[in-house]
C-alpha positions, 0 to 999 in steps of 0.5 A, spaced: 656 533 470 651 530 465 644 531 467 639 526 463 641 526 456 633 528 451 631 524 446 635 526 440 630 523 435 625 528 437 623 535 433 622 541 438 615 543 433 614 550 435 609 556 431 613 561 426 611 568 428 616 572 423 620 570 419 624 577 419 632 577 418 632 580 424 628 576 428 632 570 425 639 572 428 637 572 434 636 564 433 631 560 437 634 560 443 640 564 446 643 564 454 641 570 458 645 572 464 647 576 470 654 573 472 658 577 467 658 582 472 663 578 477 668 576 471 675 579 469 673 582 462 677 577 460 674 571 462 667 574 458 670 575 453 672 567 453 666 565 455 661 569 449 666 567 444 665 559 446 658 561 446 657 563 439 661 557 437 657 553 441 651 556 436 648 560 441 644 566 437 645 571 442 647 573 449 642 578 453 646 581 460 643 585 466 645 592 467 646 592 475 652 594 480 658 592 474 659 594 468 653 599 466 650 597 459 654 600 454 661 598 456 659 590 457 656 590 449 662 593 447 665 589 451 662 582 446 660 586 441 668 586 440 670 580 441 665 575 437 663 576 429 656 574 429 653 573 436 647 578 436 649 581 444 642 584 447 642 588 454 638 586 458 635 591 461 638 597 461 636 602 466 633 608 465 634 611 471 642 610 469 643 615 464 640 621 460 635 619 453 641 623 448 646 619 452 642 612 451 642 614 443 647 616 442 651 609 444 646 606 441 648 609 435 655 608 435 654 601 436 650 600 430 655 603 426 660 599 428 657 593 429 651 593 424 645 590 427 648 586 432 646 591 438 639 589 440 637 595 446 633 592 451 630 597 456 627 598 462 628 598 469 624 605 470 620 601 476 622 596 480 618 599 486 615 605 489 621 609 491 626 612 487 633 610 487 634 615 481 639 621 481 636 622 475 630 629 478 624 626 475 625 620 472 620 615 476 612 616 474 607 611 471 611 607 467 608 606 461 608 615 460 615 614 463 618 609 458 613 613 452 617 620 454 624 617 454 623 613 447 621 621 445 626 624 447 631 618 444 628 619 437 629 626 438 637 626 440 640 629 435 648 626 434 653 627 428 654 620 428 653 615 421 646 614 420 645 605 421 644 603 415 639 598 418 633 599 424 637 601 430 633 595 434 630 596 441 626 591 445 622 593 452 622 589 458 614 589 459 609 584 463 603 588 462 599 590 457 600 597 456 607 596 456 606 591 451 602 594 447 607 600 447 613 595 445 610 592 438 608 599 437 614 602 439 619 597 438 622 591 435 618 587 440 617 585 447 623 582 453 618 579 459 622 576 465 621 572 470 614 569 465 611 563 465 608 560 458 601 562 459 604 570 460 608 568 452 601 566 450 597 572 452 603 578 450 603 574 442 596 574 442 595 582 443 602 584 440 599 580 433 604 576 429 609 580 427 613 583 433 619 580 436 618 577 443 624 574 446 622 571 452 626 570 458 626 561 461 631 561 468 632 554 469 635 550 475 638 544 473 641 539 478 643 531 478 638 531 484 632 532 483 630 536 490 636 540 489 633 543 482 626 544 485 631 549 491 635 553 487 627 554 482 624 556 490 630 561 491 629 565 485 622 565 485 622 566 492 626 573 491 622 576 486 616 575 489 618 579 496 621 585 492 619 585 486 612 588 485 612 589 478 612 581 478 608 579 483 603 584 480 605 580 473 603 574 475 597 576 479 595 577 472 596 570 470 591 568 476 596 566 481 594 568 488 597 571 494 597 564 497 600 562 491 606 567 492 607 566 500 607 560 501 611 558 494 606 553 491 609 548 486 604 550 481 606 557 481 615 554 481 614 550 476 611 555 472 615 560 471 622 556 473 624 549 468 627 544 473 630 538 473 634 534 467 635 537 461 629 534 457 625 538 462 629 546 459 627 543 453 620 541 453 619 549 457 623 551 451 619 548 445 612 550 450 614 557 449 615 557 441 609 553 441 606 559 445 609 565 440 615 566 442 620 568 436 627 567 442 627 564 448 633 566 452 636 561 458 638 563 465 642 558 468 641 559 476 646 557 480 648 557 488 653 562 487 650 567 482 658 570 481 659 564 477 659 562 469 655 557 468 660 554 462 658 546 464 651 548 463 650 552 457 655 547 454 650 542 456 644 546 453 647 547 447 644 541 443 637 547 444 640 551 438 640 545 434 635 542 435 630 549 435 633 550 429 631 545 425 625 543 427 619 542 424 613 547 424 608 547 427 
């Protein structure tokens, strides 16, 4: 399946925000996916090995109703050599901090900085579902306490050779500040370019800003737009924290109820390959260090290998582009 190819002669200009080895290890473009949970281990191994060969710097995966964040990391890291693997994100309501700290240290010991632990997911609605008592509370205080408990955990595992890599699923300014102070940086989800700009301004030039970007590729523009609308409709109707973030950015209740074109176009890059390249460039220009692409499909259980192959040209453009 081929879509309109972008002009390969155009450079992807971006503002350099950090030159540390840890940030560069991610590459400018990676993949974010929920689809691994539906696949047997062998297909996940094959897919991630190919993503590494295609040049993607990192693969991020969700933690939901499939493999837990730790076992998914071992599966992918053990089958690749260079790929950075990120939990995007591990749900802090699902495990105690000492267990998370021990798993993180073990992964660092085995894979030397190729694992990034994203933390979040402790409150997506007002009704607690965690089986761990007391885990739900005000988001920033809850995450601060969780990080404190992780840092205080004692294990006999070997000390890592470098700092363990953590990011937070930060959307609001206070969680973003916590991410900048206590972790490598932020991993916002479902966020327009304007959010990237504000987040970079709030964090300053040093911390990592890795941005999830949903894309809908289809030969039929109407089909691509429908995929985008369905994606936006899901989060605006089921995730109050995402709706609150959109309000902070100036979107109205009418935008969300009516799925306005302004809102849908801001959150999802849809159409052809050039539309995706343009949106990646916009996020990089706004201050992102890394853009992780989530390909939207009609079947969320299907691995979008064709789309991942088509989008691989972005890894070369983002790496070789000049600094604007």
